[in-house]
C-alpha positions as CSV (number, residue, x, y, z in Angstrom):
1,X,0.0,0.1,0.2
2,X,0.7,3.7,-0.7
3,X,0.1,6.7,0.4
4,X,-0.9,5.7,3.7
5,X,-4.2,4.3,2.6
6,X,-5.2,1.0,5.0
7,X,-4.9,-2.3,3.7
8,X,-8.8,-3.0,1.7
9,X,-10.8,-4.9,4.9
10,X,-13.4,-7.8,4.6
11,X,-15.7,-8.8,7.0
12,X,-16.3,-12.1,6.8
13,X,-19.0,-14.2,8.8
14,X,-17.2,-17.7,8.6
15,X,-21.0,-19.7,8.9
16,X,-21.7,-18.1,5.2
17,X,-18.6,-19.6,4.2
18,X,-18.0,-23.0,2.8
19,X,-14.9,-25.2,5.3
20,X,-12.2,-24.5,3.2
21,X,-13.1,-21.9,1.1
22,X,-10.1,-19.8,-0.6
23,X,-11.7,-16.2,0.0
24,X,-9.9,-15.1,3.2
25,X,-6.7,-16.7,1.6
26,X,-7.5,-14.6,-1.6
27,X,-8.0,-11.9,0.4
28,X,-5.1,-11.6,1.9
29,X,-2.9,-12.6,-0.7
30,X,-4.1,-9.2,-2.3
31,X,-2.8,-7.3,0.2
32,X,-5.9,-7.4,2.4
33,X,-7.1,-7.6,5.9
34,X,-10.3,-10.3,7.2
35,X,-12.4,-9.4,10.1
36,X,-14.1,-12.7,11.2
37,X,-17.8,-12.1,12.9
38,X,-20.9,-13.5,13.3
39,X,-22.3,-10.8,11.5
40,X,-26.3,-12.7,13.2
41,X,-24.8,-11.0,16.6
42,X,-24.5,-6.7,16.8
43,X,-22.1,-7.3,19.8
44,X,-20.2,-8.8,17.6
45,X,-20.6,-7.1,13.8
46,X,-20.4,-3.5,16.3
47,X,-16.6,-5.3,17.3
48,X,-15.5,-5.4,13.9
49,X,-16.8,-2.7,12.0
50,X,-15.8,0.5,13.1
51,X,-12.5,0.7,11.6
52,X,-13.0,2.0,8.3
53,X,-14.6,1.3,4.8
54,X,-14.5,-2.8,4.7
55,X,-16.0,-5.4,2.1
56,X,-19.2,-7.7,3.4
57,X,-20.4,-11.2,3.5
58,X,-22.4,-12.0,5.9
59,X,-26.0,-12.9,6.6
60,X,-28.9,-11.8,4.8
61,X,-30.7,-10.4,7.9
62,X,-27.4,-8.1,8.9
63,X,-27.2,-7.1,5.1
64,X,-30.5,-6.4,5.0
65,X,-30.6,-4.0,8.5
66,X,-27.3,-2.4,6.8
67,X,-29.3,-1.5,3.5
68,X,-32.4,-0.3,5.5
69,X,-30.1,1.9,7.7
70,X,-28.3,3.4,4.6
71,X,-25.3,0.6,4.2
72,X,-22.0,1.8,3.4
73,X,-19.3,0.9,0.5
74,X,-18.4,-2.7,0.8
75,X,-22.3,-3.5,2.2
76,X,-23.5,-4.2,-1.5
77,X,-26.7,-5.6,-0.9
78,X,-29.3,-2.4,-2.2
79,X,-32.2,-4.9,-1.7
80,X,-35.0,-2.2,-3.0
81,X,-32.7,-2.3,-6.6
82,X,-32.6,-6.2,-6.3
83,X,-36.9,-6.5,-6.9
84,X,-38.0,-7.7,-9.9
85,X,-39.8,-4.2,-11.2
86,X,-36.0,-3.1,-11.0
87,X,-34.1,-4.7,-12.9
88,X,-36.9,-6.5,-15.2
89,X,-36.6,-3.2,-17.8
90,X,-33.0,-3.5,-18.1
91,X,-32.7,-7.0,-18.5
92,X,-36.0,-7.6,-20.1
93,X,-35.2,-8.8,-23.5
94,X,-32.5,-11.9,-22.0
95,X,-35.2,-13.0,-19.1
96,X,-36.2,-16.8,-19.0
97,X,-39.9,-15.2,-16.7
98,X,-40.0,-11.5,-18.5
99,X,-43.9,-11.5,-17.9
100,X,-44.8,-13.3,-14.1
101,X,-47.8,-12.5,-11.9
102,X,-46.6,-9.7,-9.2
103,X,-49.2,-9.8,-6.7
104,X,-48.9,-10.2,-2.6
105,X,-49.0,-13.7,-1.3
106,X,-52.4,-13.1,0.9
107,X,-53.6,-12.0,-3.3
108,X,-52.1,-15.1,-4.4
109,X,-54.3,-17.6,-2.3
110,X,-57.2,-16.1,-3.8
111,X,-56.6,-16.1,-7.3
112,X,-55.6,-19.4,-7.9
113,X,-58.0,-19.6,-11.8
114,X,-56.5,-15.8,-12.9
115,X,-52.7,-16.7,-12.0
116,X,-53.4,-20.1,-13.7
117,X,-55.1,-18.8,-16.8
118,X,-52.0,-16.4,-17.2
119,X,-48.7,-18.3,-16.6
120,X,-50.1,-22.1,-15.8
121,X,-48.6,-24.9,-17.6
122,X,-50.9,-28.3,-16.9
123,X,-52.8,-27.0,-13.9
124,X,-49.3,-25.4,-12.2
125,X,-47.7,-22.4,-11.9
126,X,-44.0,-21.6,-10.5
127,X,-43.9,-19.0,-7.7
128,X,-40.9,-17.8,-6.3
129,X,-40.2,-14.1,-3.5
130,X,-39.5,-11.1,-5.4
131,X,-37.1,-9.8,-3.1
132,X,-33.5,-10.9,-3.4
133,X,-33.6,-11.3,0.3
134,X,-35.0,-15.2,-0.7
135,X,-37.8,-15.2,2.2
136,X,-39.1,-18.6,1.0
137,X,-37.4,-21.1,-1.9
138,X,-39.4,-20.9,-5.5
139,X,-41.9,-24.0,-5.3
140,X,-44.5,-24.9,-8.1
141,X,-48.2,-24.7,-6.6
142,X,-51.2,-27.3,-8.5
143,X,-54.2,-26.4,-8.7
144,X,-55.5,-29.5,-7.0
145,X,-53.5,-28.4,-4.0
146,X,-53.3,-24.7,-4.2
147,X,-54.7,-23.8,-1.1
148,X,-52.5,-26.0,1.1
149,X,-49.5,-25.1,-1.1
150,X,-49.9,-21.3,-0.6
151,X,-50.5,-22.1,3.4
152,X,-47.2,-24.3,3.7
153,X,-45.2,-20.9,2.9
154,X,-46.1,-20.1,5.9
155,X,-43.3,-22.5,7.7
156,X,-41.1,-19.3,6.3
157,X,-42.9,-16.7,8.4
158,X,-43.6,-15.0,4.9
159,X,-46.0,-12.4,5.7
160,X,-49.6,-12.1,3.8
161,X,-48.3,-8.7,2.2
162,X,-45.2,-10.1,0.8
163,X,-44.8,-9.6,-2.9
164,X,-44.4,-13.0,-5.2
165,X,-43.4,-13.8,-8.3
166,X,-45.7,-16.2,-9.8
167,X,-44.1,-17.7,-13.6
168,X,-44.9,-20.1,-16.5
169,X,-42.7,-23.2,-14.8
170,X,-40.3,-23.9,-17.2
171,X,-37.4,-26.9,-17.2
172,X,-34.2,-25.4,-16.2
173,X,-30.9,-27.1,-17.5
174,X,-28.0,-25.2,-15.9
175,X,-27.6,-22.5,-13.7
176,X,-24.6,-20.2,-13.7
177,X,-24.1,-17.4,-11.3
178,X,-21.1,-14.0,-12.6
179,X,-20.3,-11.5,-10.7
180,X,-20.8,-7.7,-12.0
181,X,-18.9,-5.1,-11.3
182,X,-17.7,-1.4,-13.1
183,X,-20.3,-3.0,-16.4
184,X,-18.4,-6.2,-17.0
185,X,-18.0,-9.2,-16.2
186,X,-15.3,-10.3,-13.1
187,X,-15.8,-13.9,-12.7
188,X,-18.5,-16.4,-12.9
189,X,-18.6,-20.2,-12.8
190,X,-22.0,-23.2,-13.0
191,X,-23.1,-23.8,-9.7
192,X,-26.2,-26.2,-10.8
193,X,-27.1,-28.4,-13.4
194,X,-29.6,-31.6,-13.9
195,X,-26.9,-34.0,-14.2
196,X,-23.4,-34.0,-14.0
197,X,-20.6,-32.1,-11.9
198,X,-22.8,-29.2,-10.1
199,X,-19.4,-26.3,-9.8
200,X,-17.5,-25.5,-12.4
201,X,-15.6,-22.7,-12.5
202,X,-15.6,-20.0,-14.9
203,X,-18.5,-19.2,-17.9
204,X,-18.9,-21.1,-21.7
205,X,-18.4,-18.4,-24.3
206,X,-21.7,-17.7,-25.0
207,X,-22.9,-17.3,-21.3
208,X,-20.2,-14.8,-20.9
209,X,-21.3,-13.0,-23.9
210,X,-25.2,-13.0,-22.1
211,X,-23.4,-11.7,-18.9
212,X,-22.0,-9.4,-20.5
213,X,-24.9,-7.9,-22.0
214,X,-26.6,-8.0,-19.1
215,X,-23.8,-6.1,-17.5
216,X,-24.0,-3.4,-19.9
217,X,-27.9,-2.7,-19.9
218,X,-26.9,0.3,-17.1
219,X,-28.7,-2.1,-14.9
220,X,-25.9,-1.7,-11.5
221,X,-27.9,-2.5,-8.2
222,X,-24.3,-2.0,-6.3
223,X,-20.9,-1.3,-7.0
224,X,-20.1,-5.4,-7.0
225,X,-23.8,-7.9,-8.2
226,X,-24.6,-11.1,-9.2
227,X,-26.3,-12.2,-11.9
228,X,-27.8,-15.8,-12.3
229,X,-27.8,-16.9,-15.8
230,X,-29.2,-20.5,-17.0
231,X,-30.4,-22.9,-19.6
232,X,-33.2,-23.5,-20.3
233,X,-34.8,-25.7,-23.8
234,X,-31.9,-25.0,-25.4
235,X,-32.0,-21.2,-24.6
236,X,-29.8,-18.9,-22.6
237,X,-31.2,-16.5,-20.5
238,X,-31.4,-14.0,-17.8
239,X,-32.8,-15.8,-14.3
240,X,-32.3,-13.3,-12.2
241,X,-30.1,-11.4,-9.7
242,X,-28.6,-10.9,-6.3
243,X,-26.7,-9.2,-3.2
244,X,-22.7,-9.9,-3.7
245,X,-22.8,-8.9,0.6
246,X,-24.9,-12.3,1.0
247,X,-24.5,-14.7,-2.2
248,X,-22.7,-17.4,-2.9
249,X,-19.3,-17.8,-5.0
250,X,-19.8,-20.9,-5.1
251,X,-16.6,-21.7,-8.2
252,X,-15.8,-17.9,-8.9
253,X,-12.4,-16.9,-9.1
254,X,-11.7,-15.4,-6.2
255,X,-8.7,-13.7,-6.7
256,X,-10.6,-12.0,-9.6
257,X,-13.4,-10.8,-7.1
258,X,-11.1,-9.8,-5.0
259,X,-9.5,-7.5,-7.0
260,X,-12.4,-5.9,-8.1
261,X,-14.1,-5.2,-5.2
262,X,-11.0,-3.9,-3.9
263,X,-11.0,-1.3,-7.2
264,X,-14.5,-0.4,-5.8
265,X,-13.3,0.5,-2.4
266,X,-10.6,2.7,-3.2
267,X,-13.0,4.0,-5.9
268,X,-15.5,5.2,-3.2
269,X,-13.6,5.2,0.1
270,X,-16.5,5.8,2.9
271,X,-16.1,5.4,6.0
272,X,-17.5,2.2,7.7
273,X,-19.9,3.1,9.9
274,X,-23.2,1.8,12.1
């Protein structure tokens, strides 16, 4: 480091890292420092968070709380900007589900026929949360068991007013994650596949080209953010977006991710405070 600049800092919750994850080593190899904490414990988070700007990797709950309070640089989890209504315009040409039915969970329970008329296939619809904080896992609802299927979501303590997206069911063969920074793809990997290996580093060239188009669309919820892409029926699509602060990096090149994060910190050196 030169000019008295502090080494880039990372606040990392070990609970969000798989055992043996190379991220801490990559941070240290790039001249950064890692502070470990339980991000679900406010006192532990306070203990490590008061010494200048830092990249945060922790729980959805902590990232959401920081965002609501006005997240500083490094807490890249701008959940309001990660909702469908925000990204569906710029990313529409490539979306797997560009025209879902957006309604609340309470409305979903009462509008079975209207939803199935719009997006149903063989009496089924796929429902997922609008929020990138993922208050519940995406699931299929069936006409014959619709009410019970909706009520089962109460297991996740989903509020009746929670916005959800009802989509046409689509078979997805592969899913990739890309990390985006400054309008460019900095890293990516396969993270889900119907058959064969589930995690593979890198992006196939056609997938990378699609990710680059999305990255250059003008949509940029944060300095770093995640873009999920998929293959369905032999074609490639944008699946959804996610918060860098709490999205898994799977097989993404940790060195490339760290370099992009440090560049973003250097570009916007805003002090971290709570």
